[in-house]
TORTIVO-307890 format. One record per residue (C-alpha): residue in three letters; residue number from 1; x, y negated, z. Coordinates in steps of 0.02 Angstrom, whole numbers, plus 50000, padded with zeros to 5 digits. Each point is the difference from the previous one (the first is absolute). Layout:
<rokes>
ROKE  aa   i    c1    c2    c3
ROKE ALA NUM     X     Y     Z
...
</rokes>
This chain:
<rokes>
ROKE  aa   i    c1    c2    c3
ROKE MET   1 50433 50033 49147
ROKE GLU   2 50188 50030 50021
ROKE HIS   3 49986 50160 49903
ROKE ASN   4 49932 50029 49818
ROKE SER   5 49872 50132 50031
ROKE SER   6 49868 49979 49875
ROKE ASN   7 49828 49945 50047
ROKE PHE   8 49850 49929 49895
ROKE ILE   9 50039 49818 50064
ROKE ARG  10 50187 50014 49938
ROKE SER  11 49934 50075 49831
ROKE ILE  12 49881 49851 49977
ROKE ILE  13 50140 49868 50042
ROKE THR  14 50120 50093 49892
ROKE GLU  15 49888 49999 49857
ROKE ASP  16 49957 49816 50028
ROKE LEU  17 50176 49948 49985
ROKE GLU  18 50036 50119 49854
ROKE THR  19 49854 49933 49896
ROKE GLY  20 50035 49822 50042
ROKE LYS  21 49841 49977 50086
ROKE ARG  22 50104 49927 50144
ROKE ASP  23 50175 49940 50006
ROKE ASN  24 50017 50012 50189
ROKE VAL  25 49924 50088 50158
ROKE TYR  26 49934 49891 50135
ROKE THR  27 49904 50078 50142
ROKE ARG  28 49940 49933 50165
ROKE PHE  29 49961 50071 50180
ROKE PRO  30 49840 49906 50046
ROKE PRO  31 49947 50031 50186
ROKE GLU  32 49866 49914 50084
ROKE PRO  33 50059 49922 50167
ROKE ASN  34 49866 50069 50099
ROKE GLY  35 50095 50146 50098
ROKE TYR  36 50170 50096 49998
ROKE LEU  37 50065 50110 49856
ROKE HIS  38 49975 50180 50017
ROKE ILE  39 50084 50147 49920
ROKE GLY  40 49876 49989 49855
ROKE HIS  41 50061 49840 49963
ROKE ALA  42 50162 50059 49996
ROKE LYS  43 49962 50104 49849
ROKE SER  44 49939 49848 49912
ROKE ILE  45 50166 49907 50054
ROKE VAL  46 50109 50137 49934
ROKE ILE  47 49905 50011 49837
ROKE ASN  48 50001 49818 49966
ROKE PHE  49 50173 49961 50049
ROKE GLY  50 50073 50154 49933
ROKE LEU  51 49928 50008 49828
ROKE ALA  52 50048 49818 49971
ROKE ASP  53 50177 50032 50064
ROKE ASP  54 50006 50150 49880
ROKE PHE  55 49961 49889 49854
ROKE ASN  56 50102 49848 50059
ROKE GLY  57 49856 49906 50028
ROKE LYS  58 49924 49887 50145
ROKE THR  59 49884 50028 50145
ROKE ASN  60 49906 49854 50092
ROKE LEU  61 49932 50020 50176
ROKE ARG  62 49838 49913 50000
ROKE PHE  63 49872 49985 50136
ROKE ASP  64 49826 50005 49952
ROKE ASP  65 49938 49878 50123
ROKE THR  66 49818 49967 49951
ROKE ASN  67 49919 50033 50155
ROKE PRO  68 50061 49890 50146
ROKE LEU  69 49871 50083 50123
ROKE LYS  70 50107 50144 50020
ROKE GLU  71 50181 49940 49950
ROKE ASP  72 50148 49952 50110
ROKE THR  73 50178 49950 49987
ROKE GLU  74 50050 50128 50113
ROKE TYR  75 49947 50123 49862
ROKE VAL  76 50095 49906 49873
ROKE GLU  77 50154 50015 50095
ROKE ALA  78 49985 50181 50042
ROKE ILE  79 49967 50038 49824
ROKE LYS  80 50158 49914 49935
ROKE GLU  81 50103 50090 50141
ROKE ASP  82 49929 50171 49944
ROKE VAL  83 50036 49984 49814
ROKE GLU  84 50181 49941 50035
ROKE TRP  85 50017 50137 50128
ROKE LEU  86 49950 50126 49867
ROKE GLY  87 50154 49933 49904
ROKE TYR  88 49911 49891 49861
ROKE GLU  89 50032 49818 49949
ROKE TRP  90 49864 49900 49922
ROKE ASP  91 50035 49877 49851
ROKE GLY  92 49866 49876 50046
ROKE MET  93 49888 49983 50155
ROKE PHE  94 49823 49926 49967
ROKE PHE  95 49838 49975 50081
ROKE ALA  96 49821 50004 49916
ROKE SER  97 49984 49841 50086
ROKE ASP  98 50136 49922 49891
ROKE TYR  99 49889 50016 49860
ROKE PHE 100 49826 49940 50083
ROKE GLU 101 49991 49847 49886
ROKE GLU 102 50028 50087 49836
ROKE MET 103 49871 50126 50046
ROKE TYR 104 49883 49855 50042
ROKE ASN 105 50032 49926 49825
ROKE ARG 106 49981 50183 49922
ROKE ALA 107 49830 50012 50092
ROKE ILE 108 49948 49833 49925
ROKE LEU 109 50052 50066 49828
ROKE LEU 110 49882 50146 50020
ROKE ILE 111 49865 49890 50041
ROKE LYS 112 50024 49886 49854
ROKE LYS 113 49998 50163 49884
ROKE GLY 114 49836 50048 50075
ROKE LYS 115 50085 50147 50083
ROKE ALA 116 49976 49961 50184
ROKE TYR 117 49854 49920 50116
ROKE VAL 118 49965 49943 50171
ROKE ASP 119 49883 50125 50085
ROKE ASP 120 49896 49955 50159
ROKE LEU 121 49959 50186 50032
ROKE SER 122 50050 50062 50174
ROKE ALA 123 50125 50153 50008
ROKE ASP 124 49862 50116 50030
ROKE GLU 125 49891 49938 49858
ROKE ILE 126 50152 50014 49885
ROKE ARG 127 50020 50174 50054
ROKE GLN 128 49813 50041 49974
ROKE TYR 129 50004 49926 49827
ROKE ARG 130 50162 50090 49948
ROKE GLY 131 49909 50164 49965
ROKE THR 132 50063 50177 50034
ROKE LEU 133 50111 50120 49891
ROKE LYS 134 49848 50058 49915
ROKE GLU 135 49900 49842 49987
ROKE PRO 136 50061 49830 49921
ROKE GLY 137 50000 49847 50099
ROKE LYS 138 49887 49858 50000
ROKE GLU 139 50050 49823 49953
ROKE SER 140 50001 49860 50125
ROKE PRO 141 49868 49868 49978
ROKE TYR 142 50155 49875 50014
ROKE ARG 143 50084 50081 49855
ROKE ASN 144 49949 49885 49868
ROKE ARG 145 50049 49837 50082
ROKE SER 146 50065 49874 49886
ROKE ILE 147 50200 49973 49979
ROKE GLU 148 49982 49828 50074
ROKE GLU 149 49908 50058 50149
ROKE ASN 150 50121 50141 50029
ROKE ILE 151 50144 49886 49992
ROKE ASP 152 49927 49875 50113
ROKE LEU 153 49951 50135 50130
ROKE PHE 154 50171 50083 49987
ROKE GLU 155 50084 49837 50026
ROKE ARG 156 49888 49966 50152
ROKE MET 157 50044 50167 50066
ROKE ARG 158 50179 49951 49996
ROKE LYS 159 49968 49841 50094
ROKE GLY 160 49916 50093 50145
ROKE GLU 161 49820 49945 49974
ROKE PHE 162 49934 50176 50028
ROKE GLU 163 50000 50120 50142
ROKE ASN 164 50085 50171 49995
ROKE GLY 165 49889 50135 49917
ROKE THR 166 49889 49868 49913
ROKE LYS 167 50075 49998 49824
ROKE VAL 168 50123 50110 49898
ROKE LEU 169 50064 49980 49824
ROKE ARG 170 49971 50151 49899
ROKE ALA 171 50070 50062 49829
ROKE LYS 172 49869 50014 49868
ROKE ILE 173 50030 50174 49921
ROKE ASP 174 49865 50136 49982
ROKE MET 175 49871 50044 50131
ROKE SER 176 49959 50168 49912
ROKE SER 177 50184 50058 49976
ROKE PRO 178 50023 50177 50060
ROKE ASN 179 50158 49934 50094
ROKE ILE 180 49933 49918 50148
ROKE ASN 181 50158 49894 50018
ROKE LEU 182 49942 49903 49845
ROKE ARG 183 49823 49955 50057
ROKE ASP 184 50038 49817 50031
ROKE PRO 185 50131 50021 50143
ROKE VAL 186 50025 49862 50131
ROKE ILE 187 50165 49908 49956
ROKE TYR 188 49988 49865 50140
ROKE ARG 189 49918 49982 50160
ROKE VAL 190 49989 49858 50131
ROKE SER 191 50108 50022 50155
ROKE HIS 192 50040 49866 50117
ROKE THR 193 50140 50084 50070
ROKE THR 194 50190 49934 50035
ROKE HIS 195 50117 50091 49890
ROKE HIS 196 50168 50050 50067
ROKE ASN 197 50088 49925 49846
ROKE THR 198 49893 49857 49935
ROKE GLY 199 49909 49940 50160
ROKE ASP 200 49837 49922 49975
ROKE ALA 201 50032 49941 49824
ROKE TRP 202 49880 50127 49930
ROKE CYS 203 49815 50055 50061
ROKE ILE 204 49979 50119 49850
ROKE TYR 205 50102 50142 49969
ROKE PRO 206 50016 50119 49846
ROKE MET 207 49949 50184 50013
ROKE TYR 208 50143 50123 49987
ROKE ALA 209 49931 50078 49829
ROKE PHE 210 50009 49829 49924
ROKE ALA 211 50160 49938 50079
ROKE HIS 212 50104 50151 49975
ROKE PRO 213 50002 50010 49806
ROKE LEU 214 50032 49813 49996
ROKE GLU 215 50150 50014 50112
ROKE ASP 216 50071 50143 49896
ROKE ALA 217 49986 49891 49848
ROKE ILE 218 50065 49840 50075
ROKE GLU 219 50154 50085 50044
ROKE GLY 220 50020 50098 49837
ROKE ILE 221 49988 50177 50072
ROKE THR 222 50008 50124 49865
ROKE HIS 223 49940 50161 50098
ROKE SER 224 49871 49971 50137
ROKE LEU 225 50021 50166 50087
ROKE CYS 226 49857 50044 50133
ROKE THR 227 49915 50155 50077
ROKE THR 228 49852 50079 49905
ROKE GLU 229 49868 49928 50109
ROKE PHE 230 50028 49846 49895
ROKE GLU 231 49967 50091 49837
ROKE ASP 232 49818 49956 49985
ROKE GLN 233 50054 49817 50022
ROKE ARG 234 50118 49999 49850
ROKE PRO 235 49868 49939 49872
ROKE LEU 236 49972 49847 50129
ROKE TYR 237 50181 49977 50011
ROKE ASN 238 50009 49993 49816
ROKE TRP 239 49843 49895 49980
ROKE VAL 240 50078 49869 50125
ROKE ILE 241 50166 49977 49903
ROKE GLU 242 49915 49999 49832
ROKE GLU 243 49856 49882 50044
ROKE CYS 244 50116 49882 50104
ROKE GLU 245 50110 49989 49847
ROKE MET 246 50163 50055 50090
ROKE GLU 247 50152 50000 49886
ROKE HIS 248 50082 50145 50077
ROKE LYS 249 49904 50168 49997
ROKE PRO 250 50046 50129 50127
ROKE GLN 251 49955 50170 49986
ROKE GLN 252 49915 50092 50154
ROKE ILE 253 50057 50180 50024
ROKE GLU 254 49933 50104 50147
ROKE PHE 255 50082 50141 50092
ROKE GLY 256 49941 50119 50138
ROKE ARG 257 50006 49956 50177
ROKE LEU 258 50101 50084 50138
ROKE GLY 259 49913 50096 50129
ROKE ILE 260 50085 50085 50143
ROKE THR 261 49921 50135 50122
ROKE ASN 262 49951 49934 50172
ROKE THR 263 50024 49827 49942
ROKE VAL 264 49885 49846 49974
ROKE MET 265 50043 49897 49851
ROKE SER 266 49886 49847 50025
ROKE LYS 267 50069 49829 50068
ROKE ARG 268 49825 49976 50074
ROKE LYS 269 49998 50158 50094
ROKE LEU 270 50175 49969 50056
ROKE LYS 271 49957 49828 50060
ROKE GLN 272 49857 50074 50100
ROKE LEU 273 50120 50119 50089
ROKE VAL 274 50106 49848 50044
ROKE ASP 275 49858 49881 50055
ROKE GLU 276 49921 50143 50103
ROKE LYS 277 50164 50041 50095
ROKE PHE 278 50011 50173 49930
ROKE VAL 279 50188 49953 49962
ROKE ASP 280 50120 49872 50064
ROKE GLY 281 50007 49903 49841
ROKE TRP 282 50018 50012 49812
ROKE ASP 283 50182 50082 50028
ROKE ASP 284 49938 50128 50117
ROKE PRO 285 50099 50155 49945
ROKE ARG 286 49842 50101 49982
ROKE MET 287 49937 49878 49867
ROKE PRO 288 50036 50039 49815
ROKE THR 289 50053 49810 49972
ROKE ILE 290 50171 49974 49934
ROKE SER 291 50041 49912 50162
ROKE GLY 292 49938 50142 50101
ROKE LEU 293 50103 50124 49900
ROKE ARG 294 50159 49888 50020
ROKE ARG 295 49966 49987 50184
ROKE LYS 296 49983 50186 50011
ROKE GLY 297 50160 50020 49908
ROKE TYR 298 49967 50032 49820
ROKE THR 299 50132 49946 49880
ROKE PRO 300 49961 49903 49844
ROKE GLU 301 50092 50134 49901
ROKE SER 302 49888 50137 50067
ROKE ILE 303 49839 49898 49951
ROKE ARG 304 50061 49970 49824
ROKE GLU 305 50046 50169 49969
ROKE PHE 306 49835 50065 50067
ROKE VAL 307 49903 49880 49896
ROKE LYS 308 50103 50047 49843
ROKE GLU 309 49959 50190 50031
ROKE THR 310 49825 49966 50013
ROKE GLY 311 50004 49938 49822
ROKE VAL 312 49891 49885 49887
ROKE SER 313 49835 50064 49934
ROKE LYS 314 49827 49939 49967
ROKE GLY 315 49936 50133 50129
ROKE SER 316 49995 49952 50181
ROKE GLY 317 50059 50141 50111
ROKE THR 318 50031 50029 50183
ROKE VAL 319 50176 50079 50053
ROKE ASP 320 50042 50082 50160
ROKE GLU 321 50073 49885 50138
ROKE ALA 322 50129 50125 50008
ROKE MET 323 50067 49949 49830
ROKE LEU 324 50038 49826 50065
ROKE GLU 325 50099 50074 50153
ROKE HIS 326 50094 50123 49889
ROKE PHE 327 50078 49835 49918
ROKE VAL 328 50049 49907 50160
ROKE ARG 329 50077 50175 50070
ROKE GLU 330 50107 50017 49830
ROKE ASP 331 50055 49820 50013
ROKE LEU 332 50050 50004 50180
ROKE LYS 333 50082 50169 50010
ROKE LEU 334 50162 49929 49923
ROKE LYS 335 49980 49829 50092
ROKE ALA 336 49944 50024 50175
ROKE PRO 337 50128 50043 50140
ROKE ARG 338 49961 50149 50099
ROKE THR 339 49985 49988 50191
ROKE MET 340 49910 50081 50148
ROKE GLY 341 49840 49934 50087
ROKE ILE 342 49904 50080 50143
ROKE LEU 343 49816 49948 49979
ROKE LYS 344 49928 50108 50156
ROKE PRO 345 50138 49999 50125
ROKE LEU 346 50046 50151 50119
ROKE LYS 347 50158 49988 50105
ROKE VAL 348 50129 50134 50001
ROKE VAL 349 50140 50015 50125
ROKE ILE 350 50152 50092 49955
ROKE THR 351 50047 50058 50167
ROKE ASN 352 50176 50056 49957
ROKE TYR 353 50050 49847 49903
ROKE PRO 354 50109 49887 50106
ROKE GLU 355 49898 49858 50069
ROKE ASP 356 50108 49846 49958
ROKE GLN 357 50053 50065 49829
ROKE VAL 358 49941 49932 49837
ROKE GLU 359 50077 50059 49838
ROKE MET 360 49972 49932 49829
ROKE LEU 361 49942 50109 49863
ROKE ASP 362 50019 49978 49808
ROKE ALA 363 49849 50015 49894
ROKE GLU 364 49972 49970 49809
ROKE ILE 365 49898 49847 49951
ROKE ASN 366 49928 50090 49856
ROKE PRO 367 50046 50175 49955
ROKE GLU 368 49945 49980 49820
ROKE VAL 369 50103 49838 49978
ROKE PRO 370 50177 50040 50090
ROKE GLU 371 50069 49839 49943
ROKE MET 372 49882 49909 50134
ROKE GLY 373 50129 50075 50126
ROKE THR 374 49956 50045 50184
ROKE ARG 375 49932 49930 50160
ROKE GLN 376 50047 50032 50187
ROKE ILE 377 49867 50064 50119
ROKE PRO 378 50025 49999 50194
ROKE PHE 379 49979 50168 50095
ROKE SER 380 49993 50030 50183
ROKE ARG 381 49909 50092 50141
ROKE GLU 382 49824 49943 49968
ROKE ILE 383 49908 49986 49841
ROKE TYR 384 49829 49983 49928
ROKE ILE 385 49922 50130 49883
ROKE GLU 386 49823 50014 49917
ROKE GLN 387 49866 50066 50115
ROKE GLU 388 49958 50127 49855
ROKE ASP 389 50166 50068 50007
ROKE PHE 390 49969 50086 50163
ROKE MET 391 49865 50131 50041
ROKE GLU 392 49995 50097 50162
ROKE ASP 393 49901 50137 49929
ROKE PRO 394 50041 50001 49799
ROKE PRO 395 49914 50096 49872
ROKE LYS 396 50103 50118 49882
ROKE LYS 397 50107 49915 49886
ROKE TYR 398 50026 49845 50104
ROKE PHE 399 50186 49972 49989
ROKE ARG 400 50024 49840 50101
ROKE LEU 401 50022 49982 50186
ROKE PHE 402 49922 50122 50126
ROKE PRO 403 50065 50073 50166
ROKE GLY 404 50142 50113 49962
ROKE ASN 405 50011 49943 49809
ROKE GLU 406 50149 49910 49917
ROKE VAL 407 49994 49863 49879
ROKE ARG 408 50115 49892 49900
ROKE LEU 409 49996 49816 50046
ROKE LYS 410 50022 49913 49820
ROKE HIS 411 50186 49933 49988
ROKE ALA 412 50036 50064 50190
ROKE TYR 413 50000 50162 50081
ROKE PHE 414 49893 50166 50040
ROKE ILE 415 49898 49973 50152
ROKE LYS 416 49898 50134 50092
ROKE CYS 417 49853 49965 50109
ROKE GLU 418 50021 50056 50179
ROKE ASP 419 49871 49917 50105
ROKE VAL 420 49829 49898 49984
ROKE ILE 421 49953 49858 50112
ROKE LYS 422 49807 49958 50015
ROKE ASP 423 49902 49866 50091
ROKE ALA 424 49864 50030 50119
ROKE ASP 425 49872 50028 49859
ROKE GLY 426 50109 50136 49920
ROKE ASN 427 50059 49892 49858
ROKE VAL 428 50178 50030 49941
ROKE ILE 429 50097 49841 50036
ROKE GLU 430 50185 50059 49978
ROKE ILE 431 50097 50149 49949
ROKE HIS 432 50173 50049 50064
ROKE CYS 433 50111 50084 49869
ROKE THR 434 50186 50049 49988
ROKE TYR 435 50111 49971 49852
ROKE ASP 436 50143 50097 49922
ROKE PRO 437 50147 49891 49973
ROKE GLU 438 50071 50126 49872
ROKE THR 439 49855 49969 49876
ROKE LYS 440 50031 49818 49957
ROKE SER 441 49933 49957 49827
ROKE GLY 442 50133 49992 49859
ROKE SER 443 50120 50104 50118
ROKE GLY 444 49989 50157 49893
ROKE PHE 445 49918 50099 50138
ROKE THR 446 49933 50158 49930
ROKE GLY 447 49981 50111 50159
ROKE ARG 448 49813 50007 49987
ROKE LYS 449 49851 49916 49909
ROKE VAL 450 49837 49928 50059
ROKE LYS 451 49839 49977 49901
ROKE GLY 452 49950 49831 50053
ROKE THR 453 50075 49821 49986
ROKE ILE 454 49925 49857 50088
ROKE HIS 455 50034 49818 50007
ROKE TRP 456 50032 49891 50150
ROKE VAL 457 50065 49835 50060
ROKE ASP 458 50110 49959 50155
ROKE ALA 459 49895 49946 50146
ROKE LYS 460 50126 49882 50063
ROKE HIS 461 50035 49894 49839
ROKE ALA 462 49830 50025 49899
ROKE LEU 463 49902 49844 49956
ROKE PRO 464 49816 49998 50031
ROKE ALA 465 49890 49990 49843
ROKE GLU 466 49823 50010 49950
ROKE PHE 467 49944 50110 49856
ROKE ARG 468 49841 49970 49897
ROKE LEU 469 49938 50154 49907
ROKE TYR 470 49868 49967 49874
ROKE GLU 471 49870 50097 49915
ROKE PRO 472 49879 49939 49860
ROKE LEU 473 49886 49861 50060
ROKE ILE 474 49864 50050 49887
ROKE LEU 475 49951 50182 49974
ROKE ASP 476 49918 50052 49840
ROKE LYS 477 49904 50135 50101
ROKE LEU 478 49924 49992 50164
ROKE GLU 479 50066 50149 50093
ROKE LYS 480 49887 49964 50149
ROKE GLU 481 49852 50016 49894
ROKE GLU 482 49987 50183 50013
ROKE ASP 483 49991 49993 50184
ROKE SER 484 49891 49858 50006
ROKE THR 485 49812 50030 50066
ROKE GLU 486 49962 49831 49920
ROKE GLN 487 49975 50015 49816
ROKE VAL 488 50028 49842 49915
ROKE SER 489 49956 49988 49818
ROKE SER 490 50133 49945 49875
ROKE GLU 491 49893 49853 49948
ROKE GLU 492 50010 49925 50179
ROKE LYS 493 50191 50027 50020
ROKE THR 494 50123 49858 49963
ROKE PHE 495 50187 50018 49979
ROKE LEU 496 50024 49944 50181
ROKE ASP 497 49911 50174 50052
ROKE PHE 498 50159 50078 49924
ROKE VAL 499 50124 49901 50108
ROKE ASN 500 50118 50120 50082
ROKE ASP 501 50013 49963 50189
ROKE GLN 502 50156 50111 50015
ROKE SER 503 50099 49888 49856
ROKE LEU 504 50120 49945 50137
ROKE GLU 505 50105 50087 50139
ROKE VAL 506 50115 49906 50097
ROKE LEU 507 50139 50094 50096
ROKE GLN 508 50144 49933 50122
ROKE GLY 509 50156 50089 49984
ROKE PHE 510 50192 49966 49973
ROKE VAL 511 50127 49982 49859
ROKE GLU 512 50193 50014 49985
ROKE PRO 513 50096 49847 50072
ROKE ASN 514 50076 49963 49833
ROKE MET 515 49819 49932 49949
ROKE LYS 516 50026 49840 50110
ROKE GLU 517 50053 49901 49844
ROKE VAL 518 49848 50043 49892
ROKE THR 519 49905 49857 49910
ROKE ALA 520 49821 49995 49927
ROKE HIS 521 49971 50119 49859
ROKE ASP 522 50158 50107 50043
ROKE LYS 523 49953 50181 49941
ROKE PHE 524 50046 50169 50077
ROKE GLN 525 49975 50173 49991
ROKE PHE 526 49955 50066 50165
ROKE PHE 527 50062 50183 50012
ROKE ARG 528 49843 50115 49980
ROKE HIS 529 49881 49847 50019
ROKE GLY 530 50000 49915 49836
ROKE TYR 531 50048 49827 49933
ROKE PHE 532 49988 49851 50106
ROKE ASN 533 49990 49814 49976
ROKE VAL 534 50044 49859 50126
ROKE ASP 535 49838 49906 50027
ROKE PRO 536 50032 49820 49953
ROKE LYS 537 49850 49938 50105
ROKE HIS 538 50014 50094 50175
ROKE SER 539 50182 50041 50017
ROKE THR 540 50093 49903 50146
ROKE ASN 541 50173 50014 50079
ROKE GLU 542 49924 50089 50145
ROKE LYS 543 49909 50128 49888
ROKE ILE 544 50016 50055 49818
ROKE VAL 545 49838 50045 49915
ROKE PHE 546 50013 50128 49858
ROKE ASN 547 49866 50027 49877
ROKE ARG 548 50001 50179 49922
ROKE ILE 549 49995 49976 49820
ROKE VAL 550 49978 50180 49962
ROKE SER 551 50033 50170 50061
ROKE LEU 552 50138 50107 49936
ROKE LYS 553 49916 50135 49902
ROKE SER 554 49863 50001 49870
ROKE SER 555 49918 50136 49901
ROKE PHE 556 49976 49869 49846
ROKE LYS 557 50097 50052 49847
ROKE LEU 558 50007 49887 49841
ROKE LYS 559 49932 50092 49855
</rokes>
């Protein structure tokens, strides 16, 4: 994983190589192409590709496309883009559908060995016969069909003679096993559905639990790394490889899933948010998808470092979303140019500044990286400041602009508020100030000090910009519950009840004129506001759209 921190999977691999149990390391990242990847998948990507890289091994990108009802080439292309963007190269790209013929032949082998049978029970009946965690299952009345009858029926299933749901092929294992996964699991079902890769060549499709171990074995995977919800399926994984007489015998190893506060980690739920228009697509910057994080402005480096810091263990844990934000701040602070943007503009007229004069002021691009150089900012009689940087009747310890008070304009001069202009409703629409030409930034002026420094943009030259500020889309707690007169029981709630209707704030403001040449995904730190990314979807030549990646400050501390 690009560093040699110890973890239990690394220890297993090291021992396998040292004892001669394995002579190479071959992993795979096996997504189902039924949705976009999210930050939880990033952990699997980093672990699979990273560990293989550390041992000079190989990693396949393999699509587990065994359910054509939910799969699409759109998802295939999105997944490829995400893996590459995160900085990884696969050694081979495969699809489960590449192996459908071999899987079919292995199923025939199981039937011939008396290890599989065609069942006519419905899905509901199979569920009823399966039993519970406390009670053993009941054998299907079709369990003891002859080998010849089973082969005949399975071949006719393939030919399309039976309707969806009328017949399945089940492994014959043990209906009284304490592990429900071994109670004659379904391994093939009839589905007259066009497949995105194989078209209409098949009308029966293998189940994931049957297909996955075969894919690993066919490709020669050595260590099949997956999350702990598959731990109970490991006996079935091994049974399939053994009974199908596969030459290669991969080892399944499970690690804990990644959870993040205020974040949904379910492709099904994320798809629901997309389908029901809570967001404007899988790449909405509020989504925890890799494409959403990319559009918001996260860097691949920050995501990789975050995943590494969460570690590899058996236990599943939830980390604070602030931890993810910490890593993007750390990555951007030495990369992102500094600039000024006004999100909620208030016009300031500097009454004693010459009306037609424009001067160019020097400003550092990134004070932490002096070699990035300086930029020039125009300054003239009219500027915009933030509405929140002026108060007509301020509280104590308010050091920004108010009548009679003096502040420094970042990179420019001291200005003093002299007059306030209001509209008919009493709203402040403009303030008039005077400036002191002796106080130019960088001139060495020490005559007096001010306590407040505020940012600004020149009104004549500023570019219009849209700023999109984000809060979590899903809240772990319903803050409105306390005030609600309606008491909804927790059983009746769905995750949609926790959707935050304040998750997006759109503001119209201005940026410095040197932003004219920005392109999609350019990143900046706006003075006092945070880090922002040029939105690749909505920015135009007429108006730049900036997504706030993260605010400047966090209370999060790495332990």
